[in-house]
C-alpha positions as CSV (number, residue, x, y, z in Angstrom):
1,M,0.0,-0.1,0.1
2,P,1.5,3.4,-0.9
3,S,1.9,5.7,2.1
4,S,0.8,9.1,2.7
5,Q,4.5,10.2,2.4
6,S,5.0,8.9,-1.1
7,L,2.2,10.7,-2.3
8,H,3.4,14.1,-3.4
9,S,5.9,12.3,-5.9
10,A,3.3,10.4,-7.8
11,T,0.8,13.5,-8.3
12,A,2.1,14.2,-11.4
13,A,0.4,16.4,-13.7
14,G,-2.1,14.7,-16.1
15,T,-5.5,15.0,-18.1
16,P,-8.2,16.0,-16.0
17,V,-10.7,13.3,-15.2
18,S,-14.7,13.4,-14.2
19,R,-15.5,12.8,-10.6
20,A,-17.4,9.7,-11.4
21,R,-14.3,8.2,-12.7
22,L,-11.9,9.3,-10.4
23,A,-14.0,7.8,-7.5
24,T,-14.4,4.5,-9.6
25,L,-10.3,4.7,-10.0
26,T,-9.9,5.3,-6.0
27,A,-12.4,2.8,-4.9
28,L,-10.9,0.1,-7.1
29,A,-7.6,0.7,-6.0
30,M,-8.6,0.2,-2.2
31,L,-10.3,-2.8,-3.0
32,A,-7.4,-4.3,-4.9
33,F,-5.3,-3.2,-1.6
34,A,-7.6,-5.0,0.9
35,G,-7.7,-7.8,-1.6
36,N,-4.0,-8.6,-1.2
37,S,-5.0,-9.4,2.4
38,L,-7.9,-11.5,1.5
39,L,-6.2,-13.4,-1.0
40,C,-3.3,-14.1,0.9
41,R,-5.1,-15.4,4.0
42,V,-7.4,-18.0,2.0
43,A,-4.6,-18.9,0.1
44,L,-2.7,-19.8,3.2
45,K,-5.7,-20.7,5.3
46,A,-7.7,-22.9,2.5
47,T,-4.9,-24.4,0.0
48,A,-1.8,-26.3,0.0
49,I,0.2,-23.5,-1.0
50,D,3.6,-22.4,1.2
51,P,4.1,-19.1,2.1
52,A,7.9,-18.9,0.2
53,T,5.9,-20.0,-3.2
54,F,2.9,-17.7,-2.6
55,T,5.7,-15.0,-2.1
56,S,7.3,-16.1,-4.9
57,M,4.5,-16.5,-7.5
58,R,3.1,-12.8,-6.4
59,I,6.1,-10.9,-7.1
60,F,6.9,-13.0,-10.4
61,A,3.2,-12.2,-11.4
62,A,3.4,-8.5,-10.6
63,A,7.0,-8.1,-12.1
64,A,5.6,-9.2,-15.3
65,V,2.1,-7.3,-15.5
66,L,4.1,-4.1,-14.7
67,W,6.8,-4.9,-17.1
68,L,4.4,-5.4,-19.9
69,I,2.3,-2.1,-19.0
70,Q,5.7,-0.2,-18.8
71,R,6.9,-1.5,-22.3
72,G,3.4,-0.4,-23.6
73,R,3.7,3.3,-22.1
74,T,7.2,4.2,-23.4
75,G,8.1,1.4,-26.2
76,Q,11.3,0.5,-23.8
77,P,10.4,-0.2,-20.1
78,R,12.8,1.9,-17.9
79,S,13.5,0.3,-14.8
80,G,13.7,3.3,-12.2
81,A,14.8,0.4,-9.9
82,D,16.7,0.7,-6.4
83,W,18.0,-2.4,-5.3
84,Y,17.6,-1.0,-1.4
85,A,14.0,-0.6,-2.1
86,A,13.9,-4.1,-4.0
87,L,15.0,-5.6,-0.9
88,A,12.6,-3.8,1.4
89,L,9.3,-4.6,-1.3
90,F,10.8,-8.7,-0.9
91,V,11.1,-8.2,2.7
92,Y,7.5,-6.7,3.1
93,A,6.2,-9.4,0.8
94,A,8.0,-12.5,2.2
95,A,6.8,-11.2,6.2
96,F,3.3,-10.3,4.8
97,S,3.1,-14.0,3.4
98,Y,4.3,-15.9,6.4
99,A,2.5,-13.8,9.0
100,Y,-1.1,-14.5,7.3
101,I,-0.2,-18.3,8.3
102,G,-1.8,-17.6,11.8
103,L,-3.5,-13.9,11.6
104,P,-7.2,-13.4,10.5
105,A,-7.1,-10.9,7.4
106,G,-8.3,-8.0,8.9
107,T,-6.2,-7.9,12.0
108,G,-3.2,-8.2,9.5
109,A,-4.3,-5.3,7.6
110,L,-4.7,-3.1,10.5
111,L,-1.0,-4.3,12.0
112,L,0.4,-3.4,8.6
113,F,-1.1,-0.3,8.2
114,G,-0.5,0.8,11.5
115,A,3.2,-0.7,11.5
116,V,3.6,1.6,8.3
117,Q,2.3,4.7,9.2
118,T,3.9,4.8,13.0
119,S,7.2,3.9,11.3
120,M,7.4,6.8,8.5
121,T,6.1,9.0,11.4
122,G,8.8,8.1,13.2
123,Y,11.4,8.3,10.7
124,A,10.4,11.9,10.4
125,L,10.6,13.0,13.9
126,W,14.4,11.3,13.5
127,S,14.8,13.7,10.4
128,G,14.1,16.8,12.1
129,E,10.0,17.0,11.9
130,R,8.0,18.4,14.9
131,L,4.9,17.4,15.6
132,H,2.1,19.5,17.1
133,A,0.2,18.2,20.2
134,R,-3.0,16.8,18.3
135,Q,-0.3,14.7,16.5
136,W,1.4,13.4,19.5
137,C,-1.7,12.6,20.6
138,G,-2.5,10.7,17.7
139,V,0.8,9.0,17.9
140,A,0.1,7.7,21.6
141,L,-3.3,6.6,20.5
142,A,-1.9,4.5,17.1
143,L,0.5,2.9,19.4
144,A,-1.7,2.1,22.3
145,G,-4.2,0.2,19.6
146,L,-1.4,-1.7,18.2
147,V,0.0,-2.8,21.7
148,G,-3.6,-3.5,22.7
149,L,-4.0,-6.0,19.6
150,V,-0.9,-7.8,20.1
151,L,-1.1,-8.1,24.2
152,P,-1.7,-11.3,25.0
153,G,-5.2,-12.9,25.5
154,L,-8.0,-15.0,24.3
155,A,-8.5,-12.7,21.4
156,A,-5.5,-12.0,20.7
157,P,-3.5,-12.4,17.8
158,L,-0.4,-15.2,17.6
159,L,2.5,-13.1,18.5
160,L,5.0,-14.7,15.9
161,S,2.6,-13.6,12.8
162,A,1.7,-10.1,14.9
163,L,5.4,-9.2,14.9
164,L,6.0,-10.5,11.0
165,M,3.0,-8.4,10.0
166,L,4.5,-5.6,12.1
167,A,8.1,-6.2,10.4
168,A,6.1,-6.1,7.1
169,G,4.7,-2.9,7.4
170,I,8.2,-1.7,8.7
171,A,9.5,-3.0,5.7
172,W,6.9,-1.1,3.4
173,G,7.7,2.1,5.3
174,V,11.2,1.8,4.1
175,Y,10.3,0.9,0.9
176,S,8.0,4.2,0.8
177,L,10.6,6.3,1.7
178,R,13.1,5.3,-0.6
179,A,10.3,5.2,-3.8
180,K,8.8,8.7,-2.9
181,R,11.8,10.8,-4.5
182,A,11.3,8.6,-7.8
183,I,9.8,11.1,-10.7
184,D,8.0,8.2,-12.3
185,P,6.4,6.0,-9.8
186,G,4.8,3.4,-11.9
187,A,8.3,2.9,-13.8
188,A,10.0,2.7,-10.3
189,T,7.5,0.1,-9.1
190,A,7.9,-1.6,-11.9
191,G,11.7,-1.7,-11.9
192,N,11.5,-2.9,-8.0
193,F,9.5,-5.5,-8.7
194,L,11.9,-6.9,-11.2
195,R,14.8,-6.5,-8.7
196,A,12.9,-8.3,-6.3
197,L,12.8,-11.4,-8.3
198,P,16.1,-12.9,-7.3
199,F,15.5,-12.0,-3.5
200,A,12.0,-14.4,-4.1
201,A,14.3,-17.0,-6.3
202,A,16.6,-17.2,-3.1
203,L,13.8,-17.6,-0.4
204,S,12.0,-20.5,-2.6
205,L,15.5,-22.3,-3.2
206,L,15.9,-22.0,0.5
207,M,12.3,-23.3,1.4
208,H,12.4,-25.7,-1.2
209,A,12.4,-28.9,1.3
210,H,8.8,-27.1,2.7
211,A,7.6,-26.0,-1.0
212,S,4.1,-27.1,-1.8
213,A,1.0,-26.1,-4.0
214,D,-2.4,-26.9,-5.6
215,R,-4.0,-25.1,-8.3
216,A,-6.4,-22.8,-6.2
217,G,-3.2,-21.9,-4.1
218,V,-1.5,-21.0,-7.4
219,V,-4.6,-18.9,-8.9
220,Y,-4.5,-16.9,-5.5
221,A,-0.8,-16.3,-5.6
222,L,-1.0,-15.1,-9.2
223,L,-4.4,-13.3,-8.9
224,S,-2.6,-11.5,-6.0
225,G,0.5,-10.2,-8.0
226,A,-1.1,-9.7,-11.4
227,I,-4.4,-7.9,-10.4
228,T,-4.4,-6.7,-6.7
229,S,-0.7,-5.8,-6.6
230,G,0.4,-4.7,-10.4
231,F,-3.1,-3.6,-11.6
232,G,-3.6,-2.3,-8.4
233,Y,-0.4,0.3,-8.3
234,V,-1.6,1.6,-11.6
235,I,-5.3,1.9,-11.1
236,W,-3.9,4.1,-7.7
237,Y,-1.6,6.0,-9.5
238,A,-3.9,7.1,-12.3
239,A,-6.1,8.3,-9.2
240,L,-3.3,10.1,-7.4
241,K,-2.9,12.7,-10.5
242,E,-6.2,14.3,-9.9
243,L,-6.3,13.2,-5.9
244,K,-5.3,15.8,-3.3
245,A,-2.7,14.6,-1.2
246,S,-4.4,15.1,2.0
247,S,-7.7,13.1,0.4
248,A,-5.5,10.4,-0.8
249,A,-3.8,10.3,2.9
250,T,-7.4,10.1,4.3
251,V,-9.0,7.2,1.6
252,Q,-5.9,4.7,2.7
253,L,-7.6,4.4,6.2
254,S,-10.4,2.4,4.2
255,V,-8.2,-0.3,3.2
256,P,-8.1,-2.0,7.0
257,L,-11.9,-1.6,7.2
258,I,-12.9,-3.3,3.7
259,T,-10.1,-5.8,4.6
260,G,-11.8,-6.5,7.8
261,L,-15.4,-6.2,6.4
262,G,-14.2,-9.0,3.9
263,G,-12.7,-11.0,6.1
264,I,-16.2,-11.4,8.4
265,T,-18.5,-12.0,5.0
266,L,-15.9,-14.0,2.8
267,L,-13.8,-15.8,5.3
268,N,-16.3,-16.0,8.6
269,E,-13.9,-14.3,10.3
270,P,-15.2,-13.0,13.9
271,L,-15.2,-9.2,14.9
272,T,-14.1,-9.1,18.5
273,S,-14.0,-6.2,20.9
274,R,-10.1,-6.0,21.2
275,L,-10.5,-5.9,17.3
276,A,-13.0,-2.9,17.0
277,V,-11.4,-0.8,20.2
278,S,-8.0,-1.4,18.1
279,A,-9.1,-0.4,15.1
280,A,-10.6,2.8,16.0
281,A,-7.6,3.9,17.9
282,I,-4.8,2.9,15.1
283,L,-7.0,4.7,12.6
284,G,-8.3,7.4,14.5
285,G,-4.6,8.2,15.9
286,I,-3.1,7.9,12.2
287,A,-5.8,10.4,11.1
288,L,-5.0,12.8,13.3
289,V,-1.5,12.9,12.5
290,I,-1.2,12.1,8.6
291,V,-4.3,15.0,7.9
292,R,-2.3,17.5,10.0
293,R,1.1,16.7,8.1
294,L,-0.1,17.0,4.7
295,K,-2.3,20.4,5.4
296,A,0.8,21.7,6.7
297,A,2.9,20.6,3.4
């Protein structure tokens, strides 16, 4: 999921679009990002595919789709790649897959989103940015929500899975910080997925003794890579040409909520009071931070 701090580099001038088309593009992008969690969770819960194979197939499918799109746009694909960003992208994808062995879809998406935004806010503070009192309240509220979500208890997620998802969120925050300077975010994303392929291949080779897959698992992995990752980013960058930065940041708050609803309705996951309270704290806290920051910018 693109972070709120990578928005300015993606808002290149483009042809104006109608409000209806903009709303459609934005909704499709949010559904795609939520779909990543749902597809990964159902694949690892209900099929025979292992996390390493899922990760490799997802990265391969996304790289192939984005390469073809870039080739169609420019006649010759531009990499725009960064090996450090590609490594962060791989770490995100691998930790994401392994985390969903033991996490419900909604809980995973909430931990991921909270870790991304919290880690990037931490980097901003380390870089010298100052927060207002309301933003500090937002940081404290979001951190309290994250801690409350993973504290031991009957409704707590598996600790190892939760830590892996937090690691995935931090890795995505690092990726966003590396990629936000890109002049052409689409080209940079395509190049980084291509450069993530060797890391994915190494993971599959390392874990070959545990490799397994079936037709359904392969289909879910390819859909996650080609549709909800590859085409998802293309749609999102198209929407970003017209969205205000504050609107783009705020609308991303819907992704964990969409994922949670999808997990409840499609995967029969329970809605616990712990999840509901944590979601309100994390998303509310992040909203206090990012909206004020983008308005100031």
